[in-house]
Structure formats: C-alpha cells, structure tokens
C-alpha positions in Angstrom: -3.3 4.5 -2.9 -2.0 2.4 -5.9 -1.4 4.5 -9.1 -4.0 2.7 -11.2 -6.7 3.3 -8.4 -6.2 7.0 -8.9 -7.4 6.6 -12.6 -9.9 3.6 -12.2 -13.0 5.8 -11.4 -12.5 8.5 -14.0 -15.8 8.8 -15.9 -15.6 8.2 -19.6 -18.3 8.8 -22.3 -17.5 7.6 -25.8 -19.9 8.8 -28.6 -17.9 7.8 -31.7 -14.5 6.7 -32.9 -12.3 6.5 -35.9 -8.6 5.8 -37.0 -5.9 7.1 -39.2 -2.7 5.5 -40.5 0.6 7.0 -41.3 4.0 5.8 -42.6 7.5 7.3 -42.3 11.0 6.3 -43.3 13.5 5.7 -40.3 17.2 5.8 -39.9 17.1 2.1 -39.1 16.4 1.4 -42.8 12.7 0.5 -42.7 9.4 2.3 -43.2 7.4 2.6 -40.0 3.6 2.4 -40.1 1.3 3.1 -37.2 -2.4 3.7 -36.6 -3.8 6.3 -34.3 -7.2 5.6 -32.6 -9.4 8.6 -31.8 -12.2 8.3 -29.3 -14.7 11.2 -29.1 -17.2 12.3 -26.5 -18.5 15.4 -24.7 -16.7 17.6 -27.2 -13.4 16.1 -26.4 -11.0 13.8 -28.3 -8.7 11.1 -26.9 -6.0 9.6 -29.0 -3.7 6.5 -28.7 -1.2 5.0 -31.2 -1.0 1.4 -32.3 2.7 0.5 -32.8 2.2 -2.9 -34.2 5.3 -3.4 -36.3 3.9 -5.4 -39.2 2.4 -3.1 -41.9 0.1 -5.9 -43.0 -1.8 -5.5 -39.7 -2.4 -1.9 -40.2 -3.4 -2.4 -43.9 -6.0 -5.1 -42.8 -7.4 -2.7 -40.2 -7.7 0.1 -42.8 -9.4 -2.1 -45.4 -11.7 -4.2 -43.2 -12.2 -2.2 -40.0 -13.4 -3.6 -36.7 -16.6 -5.0 -35.3 -15.8 -3.4 -32.0 -18.2 -0.7 -30.8 -16.6 1.4 -28.0 -19.4 3.7 -27.5 -21.1 4.0 -24.1 -20.7 5.4 -20.6 -18.0 3.8 -18.4 -15.6 4.4 -15.6 -12.1 4.0 -17.0 -11.7 0.6 -15.2 -14.9 -0.6 -16.6 -13.9 0.4 -20.2 -10.5 -1.4 -19.8 -12.3 -4.5 -18.6 -14.7 -4.4 -21.6 -11.8 -4.7 -24.0 -11.2 -8.2 -22.7 -14.1 -9.2 -24.9 -13.4 -7.1 -27.9 -11.7 -8.5 -31.1 -9.3 -5.7 -32.0 -7.9 -7.3 -35.1 -10.0 -8.3 -38.1 -7.9 -11.5 -38.2 -5.0 -12.6 -36.0 -2.0 -10.3 -36.1 1.3 -11.3 -37.7 2.9 -11.5 -34.2 1.5 -12.1 -30.7 2.9 -8.8 -29.5 0.3 -7.1 -31.7 -2.5 -7.9 -29.2 -0.8 -5.8 -26.4 0.3 -3.0 -28.9 -3.3 -2.4 -30.2 -5.0 -2.9 -26.7 -2.5 -0.2 -25.5 -3.5 2.2 -28.3 -7.2 1.9 -27.4 -6.7 2.1 -23.7 -4.4 5.1 -24.0 -6.9 6.9 -26.2 -9.6 6.2 -23.6 -7.4 7.5 -20.8 -6.7 10.6 -22.8 -10.3 11.2 -23.3 -11.3 10.5 -19.7 -8.7 12.9 -18.4 -9.9 15.6 -20.9 -13.5 15.1 -20.0 -12.5 15.5 -16.3 -10.5 18.7 -17.3 -7.3 17.4 -15.8 -4.0 15.8 -16.9 -2.2 12.5 -16.1 0.3 14.0 -13.6 -2.4 15.7 -11.6 -4.6 12.6 -11.7 -1.7 10.5 -10.3 -0.8 13.2 -7.7 2.6 13.7 -9.3 4.3 16.4 -11.3 5.9 16.6 -14.7 9.7 16.9 -14.6 12.3 17.5 -17.3 12.9 14.2 -19.2 16.5 13.0 -19.9 16.5 11.1 -23.2 18.9 9.1 -25.3 18.9 8.7 -29.0 18.6 5.1 -30.3 20.2 4.4 -33.6 21.7 1.6 -35.6 25.0 2.0 -37.3 24.4 0.8 -40.9 26.0 -1.9 -43.1 28.9 -2.2 -42.6 28.7 -0.6 -39.2 30.5 2.7 -38.6 30.5 5.6 -36.2 29.3 8.0 -38.9 25.7 8.3 -37.6 26.8 8.9 -34.0 29.4 11.4 -35.2 26.8 13.3 -37.3 24.4 13.5 -34.4 27.2 14.7 -32.1 28.3 17.3 -34.6 24.7 18.7 -34.6 23.9 18.1 -30.9 27.2 17.7 -28.9 25.5 16.6 -25.7 23.5 13.7 -27.2 23.5 10.4 -25.3 23.0 7.1 -27.1 21.4 3.7 -26.9 23.1 1.5 -29.5 22.5 -2.1 -30.8 25.8 -3.9 -31.1 26.1 -6.7 -33.7 28.7 -9.4 -34.2 30.4 -7.3 -36.9 31.3 -4.6 -34.5 35.1 -4.9 -34.2 37.4 -3.5 -31.5 38.2 -0.3 -33.5 34.5 0.6 -33.7 33.9 -0.1 -30.0 36.9 2.0 -29.2 35.7 4.9 -31.3 32.2 4.8 -29.9 33.5 4.5 -26.3 35.8 7.4 -26.8 32.8 9.7 -27.3 31.9 9.1 -23.7 28.1 9.3 -24.7 27.0 5.7 -25.0 24.6 5.0 -22.1 22.8 1.8 -23.2 24.0 -1.1 -25.3 21.1 -3.3 -26.5 22.2 -6.9 -27.2 18.8 -7.9 -28.6 19.2 -11.3 -27.2 15.6 -11.6 -26.1 14.2 -10.9 -29.6 13.1 -13.9 -31.6 11.8 -14.0 -35.2 12.4 -10.3 -35.9 14.7 -8.5 -38.3 16.8 -7.2 -35.4 17.5 -10.6 -33.7 21.1 -10.9 -32.5 22.4 -14.4 -32.0 24.2 -14.7 -28.6 27.9 -14.2 -29.3 30.3 -14.5 -26.4 33.0 -12.6 -28.2 30.6 -9.7 -28.8 29.3 -9.8 -25.3 32.8 -9.6 -23.9 33.8 -6.8 -26.3 30.8 -4.8 -25.4 30.7 -5.3 -21.6 34.4 -4.5 -21.3 34.4 -1.8 -23.9 31.5 0.2 -22.3 32.1 -0.4 -18.6 29.6 2.2 -17.5 26.8 1.5 -19.9 23.6 -0.3 -19.1 23.6 -3.8 -20.9 20.1 -4.5 -22.2 18.4 -7.9 -23.1 21.3 -10.3 -23.1 20.7 -14.0 -23.8 22.0 -16.3 -21.1 23.4 -19.3 -22.9 26.5 -21.3 -22.6 29.4 -18.9 -23.2 27.5 -15.8 -22.5 26.0 -16.5 -19.0 29.2 -15.9 -17.0 29.8 -12.5 -18.8 26.2 -11.5 -18.1 26.2 -12.5 -14.5 29.5 -10.7 -13.9 27.8 -7.5 -15.1 24.4 -8.2 -13.4 24.3 -4.8 -11.6 24.0 -3.0 -14.9 21.9 -5.6 -16.9 18.5 -4.4 -18.0 15.5 -6.1 -19.6 13.2 -4.9 -22.3 11.5 -7.4 -24.6 10.4 -9.8 -21.9 8.8 -7.2 -19.7 5.0 -7.3 -20.1 3.8 -7.2 -16.5 4.7 -8.0 -12.8 4.9 -11.8 -13.5 7.4 -11.2 -16.3 9.7 -9.4 -13.9 9.4 -12.1 -11.3 10.3 -14.7 -14.0 13.6 -13.1 -14.9 16.8 -15.2 -14.4 17.9 -13.0 -11.5 16.5 -10.0 -9.6 17.0 -7.1 -12.0 18.7 -3.8 -11.2 17.3 -2.1 -14.3 14.2 -2.3 -16.4 13.2 -0.7 -19.7 9.6 0.2 -19.5 7.9 0.3 -22.9 4.2 1.1 -22.2 2.8 -0.6 -25.3 4.3 -3.9 -24.3 2.0 -4.0 -21.2 -1.3 -3.8 -23.1 -3.2 -2.3 -20.2 -2.6 0.8 -18.1 -3.2 -1.2 -15.0 -0.5 -3.7 -15.9 2.0 -0.9 -16.7 1.4 1.1 -13.4 1.4 -2.1 -11.3 4.7 -3.1 -12.7 6.3 0.3 -12.2 5.2 0.3 -8.6 6.5 -3.2 -8.1 9.9 -2.2 -9.5 10.1 1.1 -7.6 9.3 -0.7 -4.4 12.3 -2.9 -5.0 14.6 0.0 -5.9 15.0 -1.1 -9.5 16.2 1.7 -11.8 13.7 2.5 -14.6 13.9 4.2 -17.9 11.2 4.5 -20.6 11.3 3.1 -24.1 9.6 3.9 -27.3 8.5 2.0 -30.4 9.3 4.4 -33.3 6.0 6.1 -32.7 5.0 8.6 -35.4 2.2 10.5 -33.6 0.6 10.9 -30.2 2.2 7.8 -28.8 5.7 9.4 -28.7 4.3 12.2 -26.5 2.6 9.7 -24.3 5.8 7.7 -23.5 7.6 11.0 -22.8 4.7 12.1 -20.4 5.0 8.7 -18.6 8.8 9.1 -18.3 8.3 12.7 -17.1 6.0 11.5 -14.3 7.6 8.2 -13.3 11.3 8.0 -14.2 12.5 11.4 -15.6 16.2 11.0 -14.8 16.7 7.6 -16.5 18.4 7.2 -19.8 15.0 7.3 -21.5 14.8 6.1 -25.1 12.1 8.6 -25.9 13.9 11.1 -28.0 11.7 13.3 -30.3 10.8 11.2 -33.3 12.7 13.4 -35.8 16.0 12.0 -34.3 15.0 8.8 -36.2 14.9 10.5 -39.6 17.4 9.2 -42.1 19.2 12.6 -42.4 20.0 14.4 -39.2 17.7 17.5 -39.0 18.5 20.7 -37.4 16.7 22.6 -34.7 15.5 19.6 -32.6 14.9 19.8 -28.8 17.8 18.5 -26.8 17.9 16.7 -23.5 16.3 17.2 -21.1 12.9 17.8 -22.6 11.0 20.6 -20.8 7.6 19.7 -19.5 4.5 21.3 -21.1 3.4 24.6 -19.8 -0.3 23.7 -19.9 -0.6 19.9 -19.8 -3.9 18.3 -20.7 -5.1 14.8 -20.9 -2.6 12.1 -21.6 -0.4 14.1 -23.9 3.0 15.9 -24.0 
C-alpha cells in the first residue's frame, strides 16, 4: 500500500481554528517569523507551522485574517482536496513558494488532528517505527567569513556535524580549516536560489575549491552553467538537490538522475506529494535526508518526526532550533535525537 493511502481515510472533524505568530533572531543574521495554525475538534488540537519567509505575509495574515472556513467532517484526503479551492492568503504572497508553505502548514495541522482523533501517531499509521535521527547543524559563517561559529559549536558539542553554505569569499585557508575538522557533511552552493538574500552566483573557482576541499561531502544545489557544469558532473554521485524539489515531476526534471535529495516537507505543499516523492526516490535507491526552514515551533518537531520515520540515518538538517540561536547555548540535545517515548499525532 502506498504511504499516502495509509492516511487518506483517516476521519477528521474540525470545529474551529485559530493562528498565532512568533519571531526569533537567528545565527544567520535575520529575524525569523512563522505562523502556527491550530485546528480543533473532538477535544483535540492539531498544529502546523507556516514557514513563509517574508514577514509581510505573516503580518497581513494577522491583520486581515482569512475567508477560509475549515470546519466540517472529512476524511484526510477529502480535506486536502478541499484546500484546492481555499484562498490561504488575504492577497498574493511575496513569493510563489509561499503557497506551498502555507498549504503545508494547514495540511500538517489537519494530519496532526486526524491522528490524535484516531488515538494514534504518524509512525503507527504508516506502519513504520520511529528511529533515532542523525542531524547536522546548518550555519553561515558571518562577514567576513571565518571558522569561529563552527569552532564555537565544536567546543560545546565536539561531535557536531555541519551543513555549510560556501560563498565566493571563502578562501583556501578557510576551506582547509573547515575540512580539517572532519565534520562537514553537506556544502550548499545555493545555485538554485533566485531572488533571495542567500543567492550565490555560480562561481567555477568556488565550485572547484569546495568540491576538491570537501571530497566526502554532499554537494547541494549547484548551478549547471558554463564553467561549473564539468565540475558538477564529475561529482554527480554526491550531488544533491533541494530548492527545485517540490514533487515527483521536479525530480524527473533534474539535469541527471540524482543520487541524493534534500526533502523539505513544506516545499511540497501537500502530504500526498511529499510521500509520493519519498517513495519514488526510495524505489530508485536515492539517498534522502530531511531539511528544515528555521521553524520556530511545532514544524521543527514535524520535520524531525518525518526524518525519524523515513530517512533517519541521513545527514538531516533538522537540528533542534536552539542551534540557530546567535549565541551557542548549553545543554542542547546531540545527534542522534532519541525518538519520543509516547508519540502522539504528528508531533515529536
């Protein structure tokens, strides 16, 4: 049975709903804002987190609300289908990606509620088990870039593994220092981002420096242009894709059959698209790992739960959110994250 089919017929009763918004500073130098959707029914509450990046989209939602009325009785598949006709933004979002991010928030809240109303949890519903989750810490290195952030995290947590975002001002000395730690698992070239603050222009010198300097690391989201394409194709067995991956068709449209994929649930918009893509990839023996979106609330636990069930041994970019704090806090959980003792719903 397909994974989504195991969830499709879950009963769902929604009696009311509301939202809350929060903001938090991050180590990447920006304030993160997210909105949590809460759906209620039968004495239970389901929650999901909207990770739309533009604060303006959250502000408009707080000020103007939504015309959408989610109340009613459904199967989970029926509720998902009903969202096709709902306007989830009071006006179009700042970026197209917002549509999938907010749709995912509402669907994940509905899934959480349906599972709780059925007195079960996601792993049990999918006939799987929760496993310890290996995670990496994603961090940027400041301006000018230095190894200080990595060194501070390793001083506090010596076994930390990292996902880093190389930029053209990374010199040989910095690459050598980071490589010497032996802890860099993913280098994200950001070559598939367009119109964002983290865009990285394709730079053949940087690509060569990174691919050769981190010979065991996964190379994420390169751009294939003149000058970079030969470098990327030579490393194809460890190239991964993130930003373009929004469903099965997006995997088929990649420039070559991928060996690795970064699965960020919110990019898919629907639970069905996410699970169908995971099955498609696993059937073709693609290596998977999960990714987060600087979630501030329940969404972080949800991406950890999915990683635990579907790809627990990957270099999952799902570290506890406090690893993103500007100052390195003490007492954080270390990798691998232990599964919950008493799981419930779509939570961690």
